[in-house]
VOPA-411444 format. One record per atom (N, C-alpha, C): residue number from 1; atom name; x, y, z. Coordinates in Angstrom, 2 decimals, decimal comma, m for minus. Example, Ala and Ser with C-alpha at 12.3 -4.5 7.8 and 13.67 -1.06 7.14 Angstrom:
2
- 1|N|13,19|m5,69|7,80
- 1|CA|12,30|m4,50|7,80
- 1|C|13,20|m3,30|7,80
- 2|N|12,85|m2,25|7,08
- 2|CA|13,67|m1,06|7,14
- 2|C|12,90|0,03|7,87
***
This chain:
139
- 1|N|0,84|m1,18|0,00
- 1|CA|0,00|0,00|0,00
- 1|C|0,88|1,24|0,00
- 2|N|0,57|2,19|m0,84
- 2|CA|1,35|3,42|m0,86
- 2|C|1,19|4,24|0,42
- 3|N|2,26|4,92|0,78
- 3|CA|2,26|5,82|1,93
- 3|C|2,78|7,17|1,44
- 4|N|2,03|8,22|1,70
- 4|CA|2,45|9,58|1,39
- 4|C|2,57|10,32|2,71
- 5|N|3,71|10,97|2,92
- 5|CA|3,96|11,69|4,17
- 5|C|4,06|13,18|3,89
- 6|N|3,33|13,97|4,67
- 6|CA|3,42|15,42|4,59
- 6|C|3,63|15,98|5,98
- 7|N|4,16|17,17|6,04
- 7|CA|4,37|17,85|7,31
- 7|C|3,56|19,13|7,32
- 8|N|2,82|19,34|8,40
- 8|CA|2,10|20,59|8,60
- 8|C|2,86|21,36|9,67
- 9|N|3,33|22,53|9,30
- 9|CA|4,06|23,37|10,25
- 9|C|3,19|24,55|10,64
- 10|N|3,17|24,84|11,93
- 10|CA|2,36|25,96|12,41
- 10|C|3,04|26,60|13,62
- 11|N|2,75|27,83|13,83
- 11|CA|3,25|28,58|14,99
- 11|C|2,06|28,77|15,92
- 12|N|2,25|28,49|17,20
- 12|CA|1,16|28,62|18,16
- 12|C|1,51|29,66|19,21
- 13|N|0,48|30,12|19,88
- 13|CA|0,66|31,08|20,98
- 13|C|0,89|30,37|22,31
- 14|N|0,75|29,05|22,33
- 14|CA|0,88|28,29|23,57
- 14|C|m0,34|28,51|24,45
- 15|N|m0,28|28,00|25,66
- 15|CA|m1,31|28,20|26,67
- 15|C|m2,70|27,78|26,19
- 16|N|m2,76|26,63|25,53
- 16|CA|m4,04|26,11|25,07
- 16|C|m4,45|26,56|23,69
- 17|N|m3,56|27,27|22,98
- 17|CA|m3,88|27,71|21,63
- 17|C|m4,32|26,51|20,79
- 18|N|m5,43|26,65|20,10
- 18|CA|m6,02|25,56|19,32
- 18|C|m6,03|25,98|17,85
- 19|N|m5,42|25,15|17,01
- 19|CA|m5,23|25,47|15,60
- 19|C|m5,98|24,45|14,74
- 20|N|m6,80|24,94|13,84
- 20|CA|m7,54|24,09|12,92
- 20|C|m6,61|23,60|11,82
- 21|N|m6,42|22,29|11,71
- 21|CA|m5,55|21,69|10,70
- 21|C|m6,32|21,11|9,52
- 22|N|m7,63|21,20|9,55
- 22|CA|m8,47|20,48|8,59
- 22|C|m8,16|20,84|7,14
- 23|N|m8,07|22,12|6,84
- 23|CA|m7,84|22,53|5,45
- 23|C|m6,50|22,02|4,94
- 24|N|m5,47|22,08|5,79
- 24|CA|m4,16|21,58|5,37
- 24|C|m4,19|20,07|5,20
- 25|N|m4,97|19,38|6,02
- 25|CA|m5,12|17,93|5,90
- 25|C|m5,83|17,58|4,58
- 26|N|m6,88|18,31|4,25
- 26|CA|m7,60|18,10|2,99
- 26|C|m6,67|18,35|1,81
- 27|N|m5,88|19,42|1,86
- 27|CA|m4,92|19,71|0,78
- 27|C|m3,90|18,59|0,64
- 28|N|m3,39|18,10|1,77
- 28|CA|m2,42|17,01|1,73
- 28|C|m3,00|15,76|1,10
- 29|N|m4,25|15,44|1,44
- 29|CA|m4,91|14,27|0,86
- 29|C|m5,07|14,46|m0,64
- 30|N|m5,51|15,64|m1,05
- 30|CA|m5,70|15,92|m2,48
- 30|C|m4,39|15,72|m3,25
- 31|N|m3,29|16,23|m2,70
- 31|CA|m2,00|16,12|m3,36
- 31|C|m1,40|14,71|m3,32
- 32|N|m1,88|13,89|m2,39
- 32|CA|m1,35|12,52|m2,27
- 32|C|m1,78|11,66|m3,45
- 33|N|m2,92|11,97|m4,03
- 33|CA|m3,44|11,15|m5,12
- 33|C|m4,16|9,90|m4,65
- 34|N|m4,22|9,68|m3,35
- 34|CA|m4,90|8,50|m2,80
- 34|C|m6,39|8,78|m2,66
- 35|N|m7,19|7,73|m2,75
- 35|CA|m8,64|7,93|m2,64
- 35|C|m9,26|7,22|m1,44
- 36|N|m8,69|6,08|m1,04
- 36|CA|m9,29|5,31|0,05
- 36|C|m8,18|4,83|0,99
- 37|N|m8,38|5,07|2,28
- 37|CA|m7,38|4,66|3,26
- 37|C|m7,56|5,38|4,57
- 38|N|m6,43|5,68|5,20
- 38|CA|m6,46|6,34|6,50
- 38|C|m5,35|7,39|6,58
- 39|N|m5,68|8,51|7,20
- 39|CA|m4,70|9,56|7,49
- 39|C|m4,38|9,49|8,97
- 40|N|m3,09|9,43|9,29
- 40|CA|m2,66|9,43|10,68
- 40|C|m1,84|10,68|10,92
- 41|N|m2,21|11,42|11,97
- 41|CA|m1,50|12,64|12,34
- 41|C|m0,79|12,42|13,66
- 42|N|0,39|13,01|13,79
- 42|CA|1,18|12,89|15,02
- 42|C|1,93|14,19|15,26
- 43|N|1,81|14,72|16,48
- 43|CA|2,59|15,90|16,86
- 43|C|3,68|15,45|17,83
- 44|N|4,93|15,79|17,48
- 44|CA|6,04|15,47|18,36
- 44|C|6,07|16,45|19,52
- 45|N|6,69|16,02|20,60
- 45|CA|6,76|16,86|21,80
- 45|C|5,78|16,36|22,85
- 46|N|6,00|16,76|24,06
- 46|CA|5,19|16,24|25,16
- 46|C|4,23|17,27|25,73
- 47|N|3,97|18,36|24,98
- 47|CA|3,03|19,37|25,47
- 47|C|1,99|19,76|24,41
- 48|N|1,83|18,93|23,38
- 48|CA|0,82|19,19|22,36
- 48|C|m0,07|17,99|22,20
- 49|N|m1,25|18,20|21,64
- 49|CA|m2,17|17,10|21,40
- 49|C|m3,00|17,34|20,17
- 50|N|m3,61|16,29|19,66
- 50|CA|m4,45|16,37|18,46
- 50|C|m5,78|15,68|18,75
- 51|N|m6,86|16,32|18,28
- 51|CA|m8,19|15,75|18,44
- 51|C|m9,12|16,33|17,39
- 52|N|m10,40|16,01|17,49
- 52|CA|m11,41|16,65|16,66
- 52|C|m12,37|17,40|17,57
- 53|N|m12,92|18,47|17,03
- 53|CA|m13,90|19,27|17,76
- 53|C|m14,61|20,15|16,74
- 54|N|m15,75|20,69|17,09
- 54|CA|m16,32|21,74|16,27
- 54|C|m15,50|22,99|16,56
- 55|N|m14,76|23,43|15,58
- 55|CA|m13,81|24,53|15,78
- 55|C|m14,56|25,87|15,72
- 56|N|m15,15|26,20|16,86
- 56|CA|m15,81|27,49|17,03
- 56|C|m15,46|27,97|18,44
- 57|N|m15,45|29,28|18,67
- 57|CA|m14,93|29,81|19,93
- 57|C|m15,53|29,21|21,19
- 58|N|m16,83|28,95|21,19
- 58|CA|m17,47|28,39|22,39
- 58|C|m16,98|27,00|22,73
- 59|N|m16,94|26,11|21,73
- 59|CA|m16,49|24,74|21,98
- 59|C|m15,02|24,71|22,37
- 60|N|m14,20|25,55|21,73
- 60|CA|m12,78|25,60|22,07
- 60|C|m12,60|26,10|23,50
- 61|N|m13,34|27,14|23,90
- 61|CA|m13,27|27,65|25,28
- 61|C|m13,73|26,59|26,28
- 62|N|m14,79|25,86|25,93
- 62|CA|m15,27|24,80|26,82
- 62|C|m14,19|23,74|27,02
- 63|N|m13,52|23,35|25,94
- 63|CA|m12,44|22,36|26,04
- 63|C|m11,35|22,87|26,98
- 64|N|m10,97|24,13|26,82
- 64|CA|m9,92|24,70|27,68
- 64|C|m10,35|24,73|29,14
- 65|N|m11,61|25,05|29,40
- 65|CA|m12,11|25,07|30,78
- 65|C|m12,07|23,68|31,41
- 66|N|m12,38|22,67|30,63
- 66|CA|m12,33|21,30|31,14
- 66|C|m10,90|20,92|31,50
- 67|N|m9,95|21,26|30,63
- 67|CA|m8,55|20,95|30,94
- 67|C|m8,07|21,73|32,16
- 68|N|m8,53|22,95|32,34
- 68|CA|m8,15|23,72|33,53
- 68|C|m8,71|23,07|34,79
- 69|N|m9,91|22,53|34,71
- 69|CA|m10,52|21,87|35,87
- 69|C|m9,78|20,57|36,20
- 70|N|m9,38|19,83|35,18
- 70|CA|m8,73|18,54|35,39
- 70|C|m7,26|18,69|35,78
- 71|N|m6,55|19,60|35,11
- 71|CA|m5,10|19,77|35,33
- 71|C|m4,79|21,28|35,41
- 72|N|m5,09|21,89|36,57
- 72|CA|m4,95|23,35|36,69
- 72|C|m3,49|23,84|36,61
- 73|N|m3,33|25,01|36,01
- 73|CA|m2,00|25,61|35,87
- 73|C|m1,38|25,92|37,22
- 74|N|m2,16|26,42|38,13
- 74|CA|m1,64|26,91|39,41
- 74|C|m1,18|25,86|40,38
- 75|N|m1,44|24,63|40,11
- 75|CA|m1,04|23,55|41,01
- 75|C|0,49|23,43|41,04
- 76|N|1,01|22,96|42,14
- 76|CA|2,45|22,78|42,27
- 76|C|2,82|21,37|41,79
- 77|N|3,04|21,23|40,50
- 77|CA|3,32|19,94|39,87
- 77|C|4,74|19,46|40,21
- 78|N|4,91|18,16|40,40
- 78|CA|6,24|17,60|40,69
- 78|C|7,23|17,84|39,55
- 79|N|6,71|17,94|38,34
- 79|CA|7,57|18,23|37,17
- 79|C|8,33|19,54|37,38
- 80|N|7,72|20,50|38,05
- 80|CA|8,36|21,79|38,31
- 80|C|9,63|21,61|39,15
- 81|N|9,60|20,70|40,07
- 81|CA|10,76|20,46|40,94
- 81|C|11,94|19,89|40,15
- 82|N|11,64|19,05|39,17
- 82|CA|12,69|18,41|38,39
- 82|C|13,40|19,39|37,46
- 83|N|12,63|20,25|36,77
- 83|CA|13,19|21,08|35,71
- 83|C|13,17|22,58|36,02
- 84|N|12,48|22,99|37,06
- 84|CA|12,44|24,41|37,40
- 84|C|11,55|25,23|36,49
- 85|N|10,79|24,57|35,62
- 85|CA|9,86|25,32|34,78
- 85|C|8,46|25,23|35,39
- 86|N|7,50|25,81|34,74
- 86|CA|6,15|25,85|35,29
- 86|C|5,12|25,28|34,31
- 87|N|5,51|24,24|33,59
- 87|CA|4,57|23,69|32,61
- 87|C|4,16|22,25|32,89
- 88|N|4,17|21,86|34,15
- 88|CA|3,73|20,51|34,50
- 88|C|2,33|20,21|34,01
- 89|N|1,45|21,21|34,11
- 89|CA|0,07|21,04|33,63
- 89|C|0,05|20,75|32,13
- 90|N|0,98|21,33|31,40
- 90|CA|1,04|21,15|29,95
- 90|C|1,30|19,70|29,59
- 91|N|2,21|19,07|30,30
- 91|CA|2,54|17,67|30,05
- 91|C|1,37|16,75|30,38
- 92|N|0,71|17,03|31,48
- 92|CA|m0,43|16,19|31,89
- 92|C|m1,58|16,33|30,91
- 93|N|m1,88|17,56|30,51
- 93|CA|m2,97|17,79|29,55
- 93|C|m2,67|17,09|28,22
- 94|N|m1,43|17,19|27,77
- 94|CA|m1,04|16,53|26,52
- 94|C|m1,21|15,02|26,61
- 95|N|m0,80|14,46|27,74
- 95|CA|m0,93|13,01|27,91
- 95|C|m2,40|12,59|27,92
- 96|N|m3,27|13,42|28,48
- 96|CA|m4,70|13,10|28,50
- 96|C|m5,32|13,17|27,11
- 97|N|m4,95|14,17|26,32
- 97|CA|m5,52|14,31|24,98
- 97|C|m4,88|13,33|24,00
- 98|N|m3,57|13,20|24,06
- 98|CA|m2,85|12,30|23,17
- 98|C|m2,26|13,02|21,97
- 99|N|m1,14|12,50|21,45
- 99|CA|m0,43|13,18|20,38
- 99|C|m0,82|12,77|18,96
- 100|N|m1,81|11,88|18,81
- 100|CA|m2,09|11,39|17,46
- 100|C|m3,58|11,16|17,25
- 101|N|m3,91|11,01|15,96
- 101|CA|m5,30|10,82|15,56
- 101|C|m5,29|10,13|14,20
- 102|N|m6,24|9,25|13,98
- 102|CA|m6,42|8,63|12,67
- 102|C|m7,79|8,99|12,13
- 103|N|m7,83|9,34|10,83
- 103|CA|m9,08|9,70|10,17
- 103|C|m9,15|8,93|8,86
- 104|N|m10,18|8,11|8,67
- 104|CA|m10,31|7,41|7,40
- 104|C|m10,70|8,38|6,28
- 105|N|m10,38|7,98|5,05
- 105|CA|m10,86|8,73|3,89
- 105|C|m11,38|7,75|2,84
- 106|N|m12,46|8,17|2,19
- 106|CA|m13,12|7,34|1,18
- 106|C|m13,45|8,24|m0,01
- 107|N|m13,13|7,77|m1,19
- 107|CA|m13,42|8,55|m2,38
- 107|C|m12,70|9,88|m2,41
- 108|N|m11,53|9,92|m1,78
- 108|CA|m10,74|11,15|m1,76
- 108|C|m11,22|12,19|m0,77
- 109|N|m12,17|11,82|0,10
- 109|CA|m12,72|12,75|1,10
- 109|C|m12,49|12,21|2,51
- 110|N|m12,08|13,10|3,42
- 110|CA|m11,96|12,71|4,83
- 110|C|m13,32|12,38|5,38
- 111|N|m13,40|11,37|6,20
- 111|CA|m14,68|10,94|6,79
- 111|C|m14,94|11,71|8,09
- 112|N|m15,05|13,02|7,96
- 112|CA|m15,34|13,87|9,11
- 112|C|m16,81|14,27|9,08
- 113|N|m17,37|14,49|10,26
- 113|CA|m18,75|14,96|10,34
- 113|C|m18,86|16,40|9,87
- 114|N|m20,08|16,84|9,67
- 114|CA|m20,34|18,18|9,15
- 114|C|m19,66|19,27|9,97
- 115|N|m19,71|19,17|11,27
- 115|CA|m19,17|20,21|12,15
- 115|C|m17,90|19,75|12,85
- 116|N|m17,20|18,80|12,30
- 116|CA|m16,03|18,21|12,93
- 116|C|m14,76|18,65|12,21
- 117|N|m13,85|19,27|12,96
- 117|CA|m12,56|19,66|12,41
- 117|C|m11,44|18,98|13,20
- 118|N|m10,29|18,82|12,55
- 118|CA|m9,11|18,25|13,18
- 118|C|m8,28|19,42|13,72
- 119|N|m7,91|19,35|15,00
- 119|CA|m7,20|20,46|15,62
- 119|C|m5,96|20,00|16,38
- 120|N|m5,00|20,90|16,43
- 120|CA|m3,82|20,78|17,28
- 120|C|m4,05|21,68|18,49
- 121|N|m3,81|21,17|19,68
- 121|CA|m3,89|21,98|20,89
- 121|C|m2,50|22,05|21,49
- 122|N|m1,98|23,27|21,64
- 122|CA|m0,66|23,47|22,24
- 122|C|m0,85|23,87|23,69
- 123|N|m0,51|22,95|24,58
- 123|CA|m0,71|23,19|26,01
- 123|C|0,47|23,88|26,68
- 124|N|1,59|24,02|25,99
- 124|CA|2,77|24,60|26,64
- 124|C|2,49|26,03|27,09
- 125|N|3,34|26,54|27,96
- 125|CA|3,10|27,86|28,55
- 125|C|3,76|29,00|27,78
- 126|N|4,20|28,73|26,56
- 126|CA|4,81|29,77|25,73
- 126|C|4,60|29,43|24,26
- 127|N|4,78|30,40|23,37
- 127|CA|4,62|30,13|21,93
- 127|C|5,61|29,06|21,46
- 128|N|5,18|28,32|20,45
- 128|CA|6,00|27,23|19,92
- 128|C|5,82|27,14|18,41
- 129|N|6,83|26,62|17,75
- 129|CA|6,69|26,15|16,38
- 129|C|6,38|24,67|16,49
- 130|N|5,30|24,24|15,88
- 130|CA|4,88|22,85|15,96
- 130|C|4,92|22,21|14,58
- 131|N|5,29|20,95|14,56
- 131|CA|5,34|20,18|13,33
- 131|C|4,44|18,96|13,51
- 132|N|3,46|18,85|12,64
- 132|CA|2,55|17,70|12,67
- 132|C|2,89|16,84|11,45
- 133|N|3,23|15,59|11,72
- 133|CA|3,52|14,63|10,66
- 133|C|2,21|13,94|10,29
- 134|N|1,91|13,92|9,01
- 134|CA|0,71|13,25|8,51
- 134|C|1,14|12,17|7,52
- 135|N|0,62|10,97|7,73
- 135|CA|0,85|9,90|6,77
- 135|C|m0,50|9,44|6,24
- 136|N|m0,60|9,46|4,90
- 136|CA|m1,76|8,94|4,21
- 136|C|m1,39|7,55|3,72
- 137|N|m2,14|6,56|4,17
- 137|CA|m1,90|5,18|3,78
- 137|C|m3,15|4,69|3,06
- 138|N|m2,98|4,21|1,84
- 138|CA|m4,16|3,75|1,12
- 138|C|m3,87|3,46|m0,33
- 139|N|m4,92|3,62|m1,10
- 139|CA|m4,79|3,37|m2,54
- 139|C|m5,57|4,40|m3,33
***
């Protein structure tokens, strides 16, 4: 089965910045020439995550509020003791969301719902350049 690999590069503001990757994913699929298979996305690093959501301000804010409730910034994380930084919450949030996602495609179209977009969430406490590796596997 053919594999086409593309890289999506983006700059984030950090602190929960959520970036819609859907259009770049659609473009990558179109350029791959594949019609049926699966797209797998992966963000390297231990403070970013990938998921799907309706990419609108309310849903994105709700997601951020949930992460703040589960893994608050102000807590004294043990990670801070090891490295002297203040992003322990970022690592925990990333681990909860996960660094990868798979999306099937059929007939050259991603199998996403009407209001479903693929997003990168940068949990780190400062701006970052992020690289998302996408592999299209199919025919």
